[in-house]
NUKOL-773387 format. One record per residue (C-alpha): residue number from 1; residue in one letter; x, y, z. Coordinates in pm, whole numbers, plus 50000, padded with zeros to 5 digits. Layout:
BEGIN
[NUM, a, [X, Y, Z]];
...
//
This chain:
BEGIN
[1, m, [85659, 56990, 26051]];
[2, d, [85964, 57078, 26252]];
[3, k, [85847, 57156, 26606]];
[4, i, [86142, 57390, 26661]];
[5, a, [86024, 57606, 26368]];
[6, l, [85672, 57612, 26512]];
[7, l, [85797, 57715, 26856]];
[8, k, [86032, 57976, 26710]];
[9, t, [85742, 58123, 26514]];
[10, f, [85525, 58132, 26826]];
[11, v, [85794, 58315, 27024]];
[12, v, [85849, 58575, 26752]];
[13, v, [85474, 58637, 26712]];
[14, a, [85435, 58671, 27089]];
[15, n, [85729, 58911, 27112]];
[16, e, [85628, 59118, 26810]];
[17, g, [85256, 59118, 26892]];
[18, s, [85176, 59087, 26524]];
[19, f, [85173, 58820, 26257]];
[20, t, [85286, 59078, 26000]];
[21, r, [85583, 59198, 26203]];
[22, a, [85675, 58837, 26283]];
[23, a, [85663, 58752, 25913]];
[24, d, [85889, 59050, 25836]];
[25, r, [86132, 58951, 26110]];
[26, l, [86142, 58588, 25992]];
[27, n, [86151, 58692, 25627]];
[28, t, [85845, 58487, 25534]];
[29, s, [85477, 58536, 25453]];
[30, n, [85186, 58612, 25686]];
[31, q, [85015, 58300, 25556]];
[32, l, [85303, 58078, 25661]];
[33, i, [85317, 58239, 26006]];
[34, s, [84944, 58181, 26048]];
[35, k, [84980, 57821, 25929]];
[36, y, [85262, 57750, 26176]];
[37, v, [85070, 57898, 26470]];
[38, a, [84760, 57698, 26372]];
[39, q, [84967, 57378, 26352]];
[40, l, [85118, 57442, 26694]];
[41, e, [84776, 57513, 26843]];
[42, k, [84641, 57194, 26688]];
[43, h, [84938, 56989, 26813]];
[44, l, [84900, 57127, 27167]];
[45, d, [84519, 57123, 27148]];
[46, v, [84503, 57473, 27297]];
[47, r, [84445, 57823, 27165]];
[48, l, [84760, 58033, 27210]];
[49, f, [84639, 58372, 27086]];
[50, n, [84317, 58570, 27099]];
[51, r, [84292, 58737, 26762]];
[52, t, [84099, 59042, 26650]];
[53, t, [84120, 59222, 26319]];
[54, r, [84375, 59462, 26462]];
[55, k, [84555, 59293, 26750]];
[56, i, [84658, 58962, 26897]];
[57, h, [84696, 58881, 27263]];
[58, l, [84833, 58574, 27433]];
[59, t, [84582, 58351, 27603]];
[60, e, [84657, 58222, 27951]];
[61, a, [84783, 57899, 27793]];
[62, g, [84998, 58102, 27551]];
//
């Protein structure tokens, strides 16, 4: 996977505060956004977001 796409997705999710809004902004699906964030977290071996059913927040590492 293109690391630039993963980083771009991370930045948009962090700025938007929502996977759904990030997906809308990037004109893609929530599933793909989630997949990209998971791949980036796996690659970096760190959790970037704390997720609840309603909100996401950056972790200290994020």
